[in-house]
N, C-alpha and C positions, 0 to 999 in steps of 0.2 A: 630142196625147196619144192613145194607143191605148185600146181598150175596157177594158183592165185598169186604166187610170188611171196607168200608168207613163209617165214622161218619159224621154227619151234619157239615157244615161250621159254624164257630163261628162269632159273630158280628164283631170282629176285623179282620177277614179274608177278603182279597180282593176277588172280584168276578172273577178276571182273573189275570194271571201272563204272561206278554208278550202276545202272541197270543193264549194262552191256557186258556180255560174256566174251572174254578174249579167246581167240583161236590161235593167234600167232603174231609174229612181229613183221611189219611191212617196212620199217626203216627206223633209223636213229640218227640224230644229228645234234648240232649245237643247241637247238632250242628244246628238244625233247624226243619222245618216242612215239611212233605211229603203229597202232595195232589193228589187225583184222579182227572184227568182232561181230557178234550176232545181237541184233536188237531184240527187245521183248517179243515183237511180232514175227521174228524169224528172218528179218532182212539182214543181209551182209552190209556192214558199214565200216568206215575207218574211224578209229578213235585216236585222237592226238593228245597226248598227255605231256604237259610242259614240265621241264626239269624242276625239281624241288628248289633249286637255288634261286629261281626267279620268284618263287612264292615267298621268299624271305623279304622281298620288297612289299611292304604292306599295301602299296598302291597298284602293284602290278595286276593282281587278280581283277580289280575293278576295271582297269584299262583293257585287259584281255577280254573280259566278258562284254564290255561296251563295243569293242571291235567286232567280236563274233556276232553280237546283236545287229550291228550294221551290215555285216556280211550276209546275214540271213535274209536281208531285204533284196539281195541281188537276184534278178531273174536267172533261172537255172540254164537257159539256153547257152550252150558252149562253155559252161562252167561246171564244176563239181558242186552240187548243191550242199549248202551248210544246213544241217538238220537240228543240231542240239548243242548245248554246252552246259557245264556244271563244274563241280569240285569233287575230286576223288576223295577217298576216305582219309588220306593224309593231308588234305587241304590243297593239293596242287590242282590248278584248273585244267580242264580238258574241253575239247570241242569234237563234234561228230559230223562227218560229211558222208555223202553217198560214196559207195565203193564203185570205182570204175576200172575195169581191166583194160589195159592198153599199153602202149609203148611210149616212153618219153621221147619227144622230138630229138633231144640231145643224143639218146642212144641210137635212134633210127639213123641219124646222119652219120654217127661214128661208125656204125656197122655197114651201112649200105650207100653212103655218099649222098649227094644232093638229091632233093626231091624232083620228080618229073613235073613239068609245068602244070598238069591238072591237079596233082596233089598239092603243089606249092600254092596255087591259087586258093584251094580249099582251106589250107592252113591260114593264109593271109586273111581270108574272109571270116573264118571262124574265130580267130583271135581278135580281129577288129570288132566283131559282133559281141564277143565276151567283154572287151574293154568298154564298149558303148554301154552295156548293161551295168558294169561296175561303176562307171562314171555317173550314170543317171542316178544311182543309189547314193551318190555323194562320197564315194570312196576312190582311192588311188591304189593301184596294185603295189607299186614301189619295187617289185622284184620280178618283173616279167623277164623270163629267160627260157631257153629251150627245155630245161629240165622241168619247168612248170607248165609246159604244153604237152598234153597227152593225146596221142593218136589212138582213137578208139574205133570200133566198128561203125559207130554212128556219126563220127566226125571228130574234129579236134576239140579238146576241152582245156580250159585254163583253170589252174588250181592255185591255191595259196594266196588269195587276194585279200587285202585289207587287214591282215593280221600283223604285218611287220611293224606297224606303228605301236603296237603294245610293247615292243622292246625299248621304246623311248623311255629313259629312266626319269625324265622330267615329269612335272605335273601337267604339262600341256601336250596334247596330241600333235600340235603343229610347230613345236620348237624346231628351229633350224639348227644346223651344226652337227647332226647325227647322220652319218653316211650309212643308211640302211641299203640293203640290196646286195648284189653280187658283183665282184670285180669284172669290169668289161661290159656290163649291162646297165651302167648308170647313164643318165643324161648329164650334160655339162653343169646344169644348175644344182644337181645333187652333189657333185664333187665340190662345187663352190660353197656348199652349205646353205643354199637359199631355199626358199619355200618350195616344197614338192607339190606339183599340181598334176592334173591328168595329162598335161603335155609331156611329162617325163615318161609316162607309159607309151605315148605315141612314138617318142624317140626310140624306146626299146623295141617297139613293134617294127620299126624300119630296120633296125639291126638284126632282129630275129628273122625277118623275111629274107634279108640278104644271106644270113647264115644258112637258112634252109635251102636257098636257091643255089648257093655256091659251095657249101660244105666247109666253109672256113669262117672263123670269127672275124667280123669286120674291123676289129681293132688289134688283131693278132694275139700273140700270147705275151705274158709278162706278169710281174708281181703287181701288187696293189698300187704302188706308187707309179710304176711304169704305165699301167693301164689308165690310171687317173690322169696322168699327164697327156696321154694320147687323146683322151676324151676332151680335154680342155684345149688342146693346141692343134689338133688335126682333124680332118674329116674322116669318117669311116670309109673303108674301102668296100663299097657295096657290090662290086663286080658287075656282071651283065645279067640283068633279070628280064624276063618277058614282060611285055606291055600288059596292063598299065602299071605293073608292080615296080619297075625301075623308077619311074617318075614319082610314084607315091612314096617309095622308100626314101628317095632323095629329099622330098619335101618334109617327110616325117622326121628326118634327122637334121633339120636346120638347127644351127647353134642357138638361135634366138627362139625361145619357146613360143613367143607370140606369132611367129611365122609358120608354125607347124599346123597342119590340119587337125581337127578333132577326130576322135575315134568314129563319131557319127559321120563326119565327112568322108573318112576312109571307107566306111561301110557303104555309103551311097555311091561312091565312085566304083566300088568293086561289084555292085549289083546293077548299076545303071545299064539299061539296055539288055541285061541278061534275063531278068524276070519282069517284063513290062506289066503294068497294071497292078502291082502288088500294093496291098494296103499300107505297108510301112517298110522301111529298110530292114527291120528285124524279120518281118514276114518274108520279104524277098530273100534274105539270107537263108532262112529256114528252108524255103523251097529250093533254092540253088544247091544247098548242101545235100538235101534229100535226093535231088535228082542226079547230082554229079559226083558226090564224094566216093572215091575209091581208095581204101586204105593202102598205104605203101606195103611192100613185101613183109610178110610175117606179122603184121599188126593184127590180122584176123584172129589168130589163135593166141598170140601174146604169151605163150609159155616161156618161162624163164625170165620174163621182163618184170620189173618192179611196177606195179599198178600205180594209177594216179595218186592214190592216197599216200603211198610211200614216199613220194617226192616232197611233200609239203614241209617237212621239218629237217630235211637233209642239210648238212652244213653248206651254206652258199659259197664257201671258198672253193668248192670243187666244181663250180659252174663253168669255168672257161675250159672248153674241151678241145679246141683246135690247137694242134701242136706247132703250126707253122707261123713264123713271124710275118709281119707286114713286108711289103716290098721295100727295097732300099729307099731311104729318104723319108720314110713314114714312121721312124722309130721315136724314141724318147728324146726330147730336147735336152740340152746340156744341164739345165736346172729345172726342177719341177717342184711346184708347191705341194706340201703334204696334203693329202685329202683330209676332209673333216673326220672326226672320230667315228669309228665304225663299231657298232654293237653286234 
């Protein structure tokens, strides 16, 4: 594997997708394949091609392109910018994002343990800023998890936002009953099959900050039903986090979505008093990260790590990385309702 994280193309891979010349493979998962490619102007990009089986659904391409169109409206601060979308020669839809070299938060924690307080605050701030931008654009991430947060030289970046809804096989983007996302990173309302709102992303933010600060999953390990039951019936084990992250993570993981702060609230709380006189919370976050972001060990070079683009279509079933169970008494209740259907 070369320093970009790309593997060689396979014989069945096309040499190009649309106007983008393919250089290698960045990842493959349940939804499709991610390629490293060169745009017509010479820029490195990530091209994500959906599996042909999804294209058999005559409505899928329309949903997919609508979601990509929405994602292109998201401000690129702390996100991987969505650049283009189209249909490959065989009719399968694809999307193009900027290529960002970096280390997934999940891999960083797995290799080196919890983040130091400075890096942890930077991750919490950057992810909150990204969610605020996503929500302002009218989107919900739906699958915020450590594998979808990339630690780069310039700060944390959130990827794979807004596309999960295209997997809904109904004719409505907002139908409930489809459990999208990754085991252990759902909000309770997702497990109950209720409407998914920005509050679900805020819940995942609280869990993610706790994971980054403690090195373990706040709901422990287990299969899909076990984790769904814990999300419904117990509070996440957030551990001990430095102020103000402990209190913010506690509020973010309230069972009732109405009691959670918004991403904008989190952003304001994290920059309040740090950058006085800033024109806006986003500007304050930009200045704070520019001044204080120090990548954790080995993020600077990133060799051997899968870049941001490679994580976008990886099978979400692999997202739960912490091998340790919760403490006694925090396990699965005797009976657990099955989660809503998962695509």
